[in-house]
MMTF fields as JSON, N, C-alpha, C and O atoms, coordinates in Angstrom:
{
  "mmtfVersion": "1.0.0",
  "mmtfProducer": "UNKNOWN",
  "numBonds": 279,
  "numAtoms": 280,
  "numGroups": 70,
  "numChains": 1,
  "numModels": 1,
  "chainsPerModel": [1],
  "groupsPerChain": [70],
  "chainIdList": ["A"],
  "bondAtomList": [4, 2, 8, 6, 12, 10, 16, 14, 20, 18, 24, 22, 28, 26, 32, 30, 36, 34, 40, 38, 44, 42, 48, 46, 52, 50, 56, 54, 60, 58, 64, 62, 68, 66, 72, 70, 76, 74, 80, 78, 84, 82, 88, 86, 92, 90, 96, 94, 100, 98, 104, 102, 108, 106, 112, 110, 116, 114, 120, 118, 124, 122, 128, 126, 132, 130, 136, 134, 140, 138, 144, 142, 148, 146, 152, 150, 156, 154, 160, 158, 164, 162, 168, 166, 172, 170, 176, 174, 180, 178, 184, 182, 188, 186, 192, 190, 196, 194, 200, 198, 204, 202, 208, 206, 212, 210, 216, 214, 220, 218, 224, 222, 228, 226, 232, 230, 236, 234, 240, 238, 244, 242, 248, 246, 252, 250, 256, 254, 260, 258, 264, 262, 268, 266, 272, 270, 276, 274],
  "bondOrderList": [1, 1, 1, 1, 1, 1, 1, 1, 1, 1, 1, 1, 1, 1, 1, 1, 1, 1, 1, 1, 1, 1, 1, 1, 1, 1, 1, 1, 1, 1, 1, 1, 1, 1, 1, 1, 1, 1, 1, 1, 1, 1, 1, 1, 1, 1, 1, 1, 1, 1, 1, 1, 1, 1, 1, 1, 1, 1, 1, 1, 1, 1, 1, 1, 1, 1, 1, 1, 1],
  "groupList": [{"groupName": "MET", "atomNameList": ["N", "CA", "C", "O"], "elementList": ["N", "C", "C", "O"], "formalChargeList": [0, 0, 0, 0], "bondAtomList": [1, 0, 2, 1, 3, 2], "bondOrderList": [1, 1, 2], "singleLetterCode": "M", "chemCompType": "L-PEPTIDE LINKING"}, {"groupName": "GLY", "atomNameList": ["N", "CA", "C", "O"], "elementList": ["N", "C", "C", "O"], "formalChargeList": [0, 0, 0, 0], "bondAtomList": [1, 0, 2, 1, 3, 2], "bondOrderList": [1, 1, 2], "singleLetterCode": "G", "chemCompType": "PEPTIDE LINKING"}, {"groupName": "LEU", "atomNameList": ["N", "CA", "C", "O"], "elementList": ["N", "C", "C", "O"], "formalChargeList": [0, 0, 0, 0], "bondAtomList": [1, 0, 2, 1, 3, 2], "bondOrderList": [1, 1, 2], "singleLetterCode": "L", "chemCompType": "L-PEPTIDE LINKING"}, {"groupName": "VAL", "atomNameList": ["N", "CA", "C", "O"], "elementList": ["N", "C", "C", "O"], "formalChargeList": [0, 0, 0, 0], "bondAtomList": [1, 0, 2, 1, 3, 2], "bondOrderList": [1, 1, 2], "singleLetterCode": "V", "chemCompType": "L-PEPTIDE LINKING"}, {"groupName": "ARG", "atomNameList": ["N", "CA", "C", "O"], "elementList": ["N", "C", "C", "O"], "formalChargeList": [0, 0, 0, 0], "bondAtomList": [1, 0, 2, 1, 3, 2], "bondOrderList": [1, 1, 2], "singleLetterCode": "R", "chemCompType": "L-PEPTIDE LINKING"}, {"groupName": "ILE", "atomNameList": ["N", "CA", "C", "O"], "elementList": ["N", "C", "C", "O"], "formalChargeList": [0, 0, 0, 0], "bondAtomList": [1, 0, 2, 1, 3, 2], "bondOrderList": [1, 1, 2], "singleLetterCode": "I", "chemCompType": "L-PEPTIDE LINKING"}, {"groupName": "GLU", "atomNameList": ["N", "CA", "C", "O"], "elementList": ["N", "C", "C", "O"], "formalChargeList": [0, 0, 0, 0], "bondAtomList": [1, 0, 2, 1, 3, 2], "bondOrderList": [1, 1, 2], "singleLetterCode": "E", "chemCompType": "L-PEPTIDE LINKING"}, {"groupName": "ALA", "atomNameList": ["N", "CA", "C", "O"], "elementList": ["N", "C", "C", "O"], "formalChargeList": [0, 0, 0, 0], "bondAtomList": [1, 0, 2, 1, 3, 2], "bondOrderList": [1, 1, 2], "singleLetterCode": "A", "chemCompType": "L-PEPTIDE LINKING"}, {"groupName": "LYS", "atomNameList": ["N", "CA", "C", "O"], "elementList": ["N", "C", "C", "O"], "formalChargeList": [0, 0, 0, 0], "bondAtomList": [1, 0, 2, 1, 3, 2], "bondOrderList": [1, 1, 2], "singleLetterCode": "K", "chemCompType": "L-PEPTIDE LINKING"}, {"groupName": "TRP", "atomNameList": ["N", "CA", "C", "O"], "elementList": ["N", "C", "C", "O"], "formalChargeList": [0, 0, 0, 0], "bondAtomList": [1, 0, 2, 1, 3, 2], "bondOrderList": [1, 1, 2], "singleLetterCode": "W", "chemCompType": "L-PEPTIDE LINKING"}, {"groupName": "THR", "atomNameList": ["N", "CA", "C", "O"], "elementList": ["N", "C", "C", "O"], "formalChargeList": [0, 0, 0, 0], "bondAtomList": [1, 0, 2, 1, 3, 2], "bondOrderList": [1, 1, 2], "singleLetterCode": "T", "chemCompType": "L-PEPTIDE LINKING"}, {"groupName": "ASP", "atomNameList": ["N", "CA", "C", "O"], "elementList": ["N", "C", "C", "O"], "formalChargeList": [0, 0, 0, 0], "bondAtomList": [1, 0, 2, 1, 3, 2], "bondOrderList": [1, 1, 2], "singleLetterCode": "D", "chemCompType": "L-PEPTIDE LINKING"}, {"groupName": "SER", "atomNameList": ["N", "CA", "C", "O"], "elementList": ["N", "C", "C", "O"], "formalChargeList": [0, 0, 0, 0], "bondAtomList": [1, 0, 2, 1, 3, 2], "bondOrderList": [1, 1, 2], "singleLetterCode": "S", "chemCompType": "L-PEPTIDE LINKING"}, {"groupName": "TYR", "atomNameList": ["N", "CA", "C", "O"], "elementList": ["N", "C", "C", "O"], "formalChargeList": [0, 0, 0, 0], "bondAtomList": [1, 0, 2, 1, 3, 2], "bondOrderList": [1, 1, 2], "singleLetterCode": "Y", "chemCompType": "L-PEPTIDE LINKING"}, {"groupName": "HIS", "atomNameList": ["N", "CA", "C", "O"], "elementList": ["N", "C", "C", "O"], "formalChargeList": [0, 0, 0, 0], "bondAtomList": [1, 0, 2, 1, 3, 2], "bondOrderList": [1, 1, 2], "singleLetterCode": "H", "chemCompType": "L-PEPTIDE LINKING"}, {"groupName": "PRO", "atomNameList": ["N", "CA", "C", "O"], "elementList": ["N", "C", "C", "O"], "formalChargeList": [0, 0, 0, 0], "bondAtomList": [1, 0, 2, 1, 3, 2], "bondOrderList": [1, 1, 2], "singleLetterCode": "P", "chemCompType": "L-PEPTIDE LINKING"}, {"groupName": "PHE", "atomNameList": ["N", "CA", "C", "O"], "elementList": ["N", "C", "C", "O"], "formalChargeList": [0, 0, 0, 0], "bondAtomList": [1, 0, 2, 1, 3, 2], "bondOrderList": [1, 1, 2], "singleLetterCode": "F", "chemCompType": "L-PEPTIDE LINKING"}],
  "groupTypeList": [0, 1, 2, 3, 4, 2, 4, 5, 4, 6, 2, 7, 4, 6, 8, 1, 9, 10, 0, 8, 11, 3, 12, 6, 4, 12, 1, 2, 3, 13, 12, 10, 3, 4, 14, 13, 7, 4, 12, 15, 1, 0, 7, 10, 3, 11, 2, 10, 7, 5, 5, 8, 2, 7, 4, 5, 16, 11, 3, 0, 3, 6, 11, 2, 3, 6, 3, 2, 6, 6],
  "groupIdList": [1, 2, 3, 4, 5, 6, 7, 8, 9, 10, 11, 12, 13, 14, 15, 16, 17, 18, 19, 20, 21, 22, 23, 24, 25, 26, 27, 28, 29, 30, 31, 32, 33, 34, 35, 36, 37, 38, 39, 40, 41, 42, 43, 44, 45, 46, 47, 48, 49, 50, 51, 52, 53, 54, 55, 56, 57, 58, 59, 60, 61, 62, 63, 64, 65, 66, 67, 68, 69, 70],
  "secStructList": [7, 7, 3, 3, 3, 3, 7, 2, 2, 2, 2, 2, 2, 2, 2, 6, 7, 7, 2, 2, 2, 2, 2, 2, 2, 2, 6, 7, 7, 2, 2, 2, 2, 2, 2, 2, 2, 2, 7, 1, 7, 5, 1, 7, 7, 7, 2, 2, 2, 2, 2, 2, 2, 2, 2, 2, 2, 6, 7, 7, 2, 2, 2, 2, 3, 3, 3, 3, 3, 7],
  "xCoordList": [-6.488, -5.664, -6.186, -7.397, -5.285, -5.67, -5.943, -5.733, -6.413, -6.682, -5.757, -5.452, -5.318, -4.476, -5.046, -5.79, -4.677, -5.038, -3.759, -2.937, -3.595, -2.424, -2.785, -3.822, -1.951, -2.212, -1.799, -1.208, -2.109, -1.687, -2.307, -1.602, -3.599, -4.276, -3.697, -3.424, -3.513, -2.997, -1.585, -1.276, -0.738, 0.646, 0.743, 1.557, -0.078, -0.088, -0.568, -0.015, -1.582, -2.113, -1.024, -0.887, -0.248, 0.83, 1.866, 2.45, 2.085, 3.074, 2.466, 3.189, 1.132, 0.465, 0.388, 0.326, 0.392, 0.368, -1.023, -1.821, -1.305, -2.526, -2.209, -1.05, -3.234, -3.01, -2.222, -1.447, -2.419, -1.646, -0.168, 0.701, 0.116, 1.5, 2.113, 3.25, 1.356, 1.838, 2.146, 3.177, 1.258, 1.452, 2.731, 3.54, 2.909, 4.087, 5.379, 6.375, 5.371, 6.577, 6.961, 8.144, 5.953, 6.215, 6.442, 7.048, 5.956, 6.039, 4.933, 4.95, 3.969, 2.832, 1.722, 1.565, 0.967, -0.16, -1.179, -1.442, -1.743, -2.69, -3.844, -4.232, -4.393, -5.537, -5.161, -5.997, -3.928, -3.463, -3.376, -3.844, -2.779, -2.664, -4.052, -4.294, -4.957, -6.32, -7.02, -7.694, -6.859, -7.478, -6.936, -7.706, -5.622, -5.015, -5.443, -5.691, -5.53, -5.895, -7.35, -7.674, -8.226, -9.663, -10.107, -11.155, -9.328, -9.757, -9.768, -8.772, -10.9, -10.97, -10.208, -9.899, -9.902, -9.155, -8.891, -9.793, -7.65, -7.27, -6.606, -5.873, -6.867, -6.24, -4.87, -3.972, -4.713, -3.424, -3.014, -3.842, -1.719, -1.147, 0.209, 0.919, 0.563, 1.846, 2.975, 3.011, 3.884, 4.973, 5.864, 6.318, 6.113, 6.925, 6.271, 6.953, 4.951, 4.223, 4.353, 4.559, 4.235, 4.358, 5.74, 5.858, 6.763, 8.127, 8.302, 8.891, 7.797, 7.888, 7.163, 7.673, 5.98, 5.21, 5.922, 5.994, 6.443, 7.16, 8.358, 8.644, 9.05, 10.226, 9.854, 10.518, 8.793, 8.472, 7.958, 8.152, 7.295, 6.815, 7.9, 7.72, 9.034, 10.145, 9.699, 9.993, 8.981, 8.532, 8.902, 9.196, 8.887, 9.087, 7.796, 6.716, 7.904, 6.725, 5.697, 4.495, 6.17, 5.273, 4.435, 3.336, 4.951, 4.218, 3.213, 2.29, 3.389, 2.487, 1.319, 0.195, 1.596, 0.604, -0.061, 0.611, -1.376, -2.156, -2.841, -3.627, -2.546, -3.168, -4.54, -4.659, -5.577, -6.95, -7.442, -8.201, -6.995, -7.485, -6.399, -5.857, -6.081, -5.034, -5.641, -4.916],
  "yCoordList": [-15.689, -15.899, -15.019, -14.894, -14.415, -13.514, -14.224, -15.428, -13.439, -13.949, -13.268, -12.082, -14.036, -13.49, -13.874, -14.844, -13.093, -13.374, -13.285, -12.394, -14.214, -14.184, -13.482, -13.774, -12.577, -11.757, -12.473, -11.862, -13.745, -14.561, -14.075, -13.918, -13.836, -13.412, -12.108, -11.993, -11.138, -9.84, -9.969, -9.425, -10.697, -10.841, -11.658, -11.35, -12.692, -13.498, -12.657, -12.747, -11.853, -10.992, -10.035, -9.818, -9.463, -8.547, -9.232, -8.597, -10.52, -11.266, -11.927, -12.468, -11.885, -12.533, -14.044, -14.767, -14.523, -15.95, -16.42, -15.664, -17.675, -18.331, -19.02, -19.086, -19.527, -20.272, -21.553, -22.009, -22.127, -23.313, -22.95, -23.717, -21.783, -21.312, -21.158, -21.567, -20.569, -20.369, -21.721, -21.888, -22.672, -24.016, -24.649, -25.176, -24.598, -25.21, -24.518, -25.185, -23.209, -22.461, -22.638, -22.672, -22.749, -22.852, -24.284, -24.512, -25.251, -26.64, -27.03, -28.124, -26.134, -26.426, -27.086, -26.82, -27.932, -28.598, -27.536, -26.583, -27.714, -26.739, -26.455, -25.299, -27.489, -27.284, -26.41, -25.658, -26.499, -25.651, -24.202, -23.301, -23.975, -22.614, -22.017, -20.867, -22.791, -22.315, -21.975, -20.951, -22.834, -22.582, -21.294, -20.451, -21.141, -19.938, -18.687, -17.644, -18.785, -17.625, -17.224, -16.037, -18.192, -17.91, -17.552, -16.932, -17.932, -17.754, -16.279, -15.579, -15.802, -14.408, -14.158, -13.01, -15.21, -15.085, -16.444, -17.277, -16.673, -17.97, -17.767, -16.799, -18.688, -18.637, -19.311, -18.926, -20.314, -21.005, -21.145, -21.352, -21.023, -21.169, -21.852, -21.592, -22.713, -23.409, -22.415, -21.811, -22.255, -21.292, -21.631, -20.731, -22.901, -23.306, -22.863, -22.408, -22.996, -22.568, -21.062, -20.591, -20.314, -18.853, -18.466, -17.586, -19.113, -18.802, -19.137, -18.354, -20.29, -20.665, -19.653, -19.258, -19.236, -18.265, -16.919, -16.302, -16.461, -15.182, -15.23, -14.253, -16.35, -16.479, -16.385, -15.681, -17.091, -17.065, -15.702, -15.3, -14.988, -13.647, -12.592, -11.429, -13.008, -12.103, -10.939, -9.776, -11.288, -10.296, -10.784, -11.963, -9.879, -10.259, -10.879, -10.583, -11.738, -12.383, -11.335, -11.537, -10.223, -9.156, -8.582, -8.076, -8.66, -8.154, -9.17, -8.809, -10.426, -11.494, -11.663, -11.949, -11.485, -11.736, -10.433, -9.457, -10.431, -9.282, -9.693, -10.64, -8.987, -9.287, -8.628, -7.409, -9.451, -8.95, -8.651, -7.708, -9.475, -9.36, -9.88, -10.963, -9.11, -9.542, -10.11, -10.525],
  "zCoordList": [30.791, 29.615, 28.483, 28.298, 27.734, 26.66, 25.343, 25.199, 24.4, 23.054, 22.058, 22.182, 21.071, 20.012, 18.656, 18.519, 17.674, 16.285, 15.472, 15.686, 14.535, 13.664, 12.359, 11.763, 11.922, 10.735, 9.441, 8.551, 9.348, 8.203, 6.903, 5.906, 6.895, 5.654, 5.113, 3.918, 5.987, 5.543, 4.974, 3.913, 5.697, 5.253, 3.969, 3.099, 3.846, 2.617, 1.436, 0.339, 1.658, 0.592, 0.093, -1.111, 1.029, 0.647, -0.252, -1.13, -0.028, -0.809, -2.041, -2.878, -2.155, -3.275, -3.125, -4.119, -1.883, -1.604, -1.228, -0.673, -1.535, -1.066, 0.265, 0.673, 0.932, 2.17, 1.882, 2.723, 0.708, 0.309, 0.171, 0.584, -0.408, -0.507, 0.882, 1.116, 1.794, 3.167, 3.803, 4.455, 3.613, 4.157, 3.614, 4.378, 2.32, 1.692, 2.112, 2.392, 2.158, 2.509, 3.976, 4.315, 4.844, 6.281, 6.744, 7.791, 5.964, 6.391, 7.357, 7.921, 7.547, 8.422, 7.617, 6.425, 8.265, 7.619, 7.186, 7.919, 5.995, 5.443, 6.402, 6.571, 7.027, 7.925, 9.12, 9.622, 9.574, 10.677, 10.223, 10.919, 9.062, 8.521, 8.322, 8.69, 7.745, 7.505, 8.819, 8.921, 9.82, 11.127, 11.74, 12.2, 11.747, 12.313, 11.546, 12.151, 10.231, 9.41, 9.604, 9.563, 9.814, 9.933, 11.342, 11.523, 12.331, 13.718, 14.117, 13.934, 14.666, 15.098, 16.392, 16.713, 17.137, 18.384, 18.991, 19.078, 19.413, 19.977, 21.327, 21.53, 22.25, 23.566, 23.543, 24.292, 22.684, 22.587, 21.122, 20.235, 20.906, 19.566, 19.739, 20.71, 18.81, 18.851, 18.553, 17.481, 19.499, 19.344, 18.149, 17.441, 17.923, 16.771, 15.467, 14.549, 15.388, 14.188, 14.001, 12.883, 15.076, 14.992, 14.464, 13.612, 14.963, 14.521, 13.041, 12.296, 12.611, 11.192, 10.315, 9.267, 10.738, 9.958, 9.903, 8.84, 11.026, 11.046, 10.099, 9.407, 10.068, 9.188, 7.718, 6.956, 7.306, 5.871, 5.43, 4.283, 6.351, 6.012, 6.212, 5.851, 6.794, 7.074, 7.956, 7.681, 9.027, 10.005, 11.397, 11.595, 12.348, 13.74, 14.252, 13.742, 15.257, 15.839, 16.256, 16.09, 16.795, 17.242, 16.099, 16.328, 14.87, 13.709, 13.175, 12.445, 13.535, 13.112, 14.081, 13.669, 15.362, 16.412, 16.834, 17.167, 16.814, 17.288, 18.59, 18.607, 19.677, 20.966, 20.987, 20.858, 21.152, 21.158, 22.563, 22.788, 23.506, 24.875, 25.793, 25.575, 26.82, 27.761, 29.008, 29.913]
}
């Protein structure tokens, strides 16, 4: 199984948002957003969360998810 990283910090910085802003805009719990943003690599991620995050950043899922290891 591969590892992925979500580009939440970079995309939030571009928009001038805090992690709290991301949480409120996406409807995701703050601790989840913080975990995803801080994690250097994850084996599993909630697909619904990824879709919500991609929507608020107005990017495609492929632009949010960085594949680290296949």
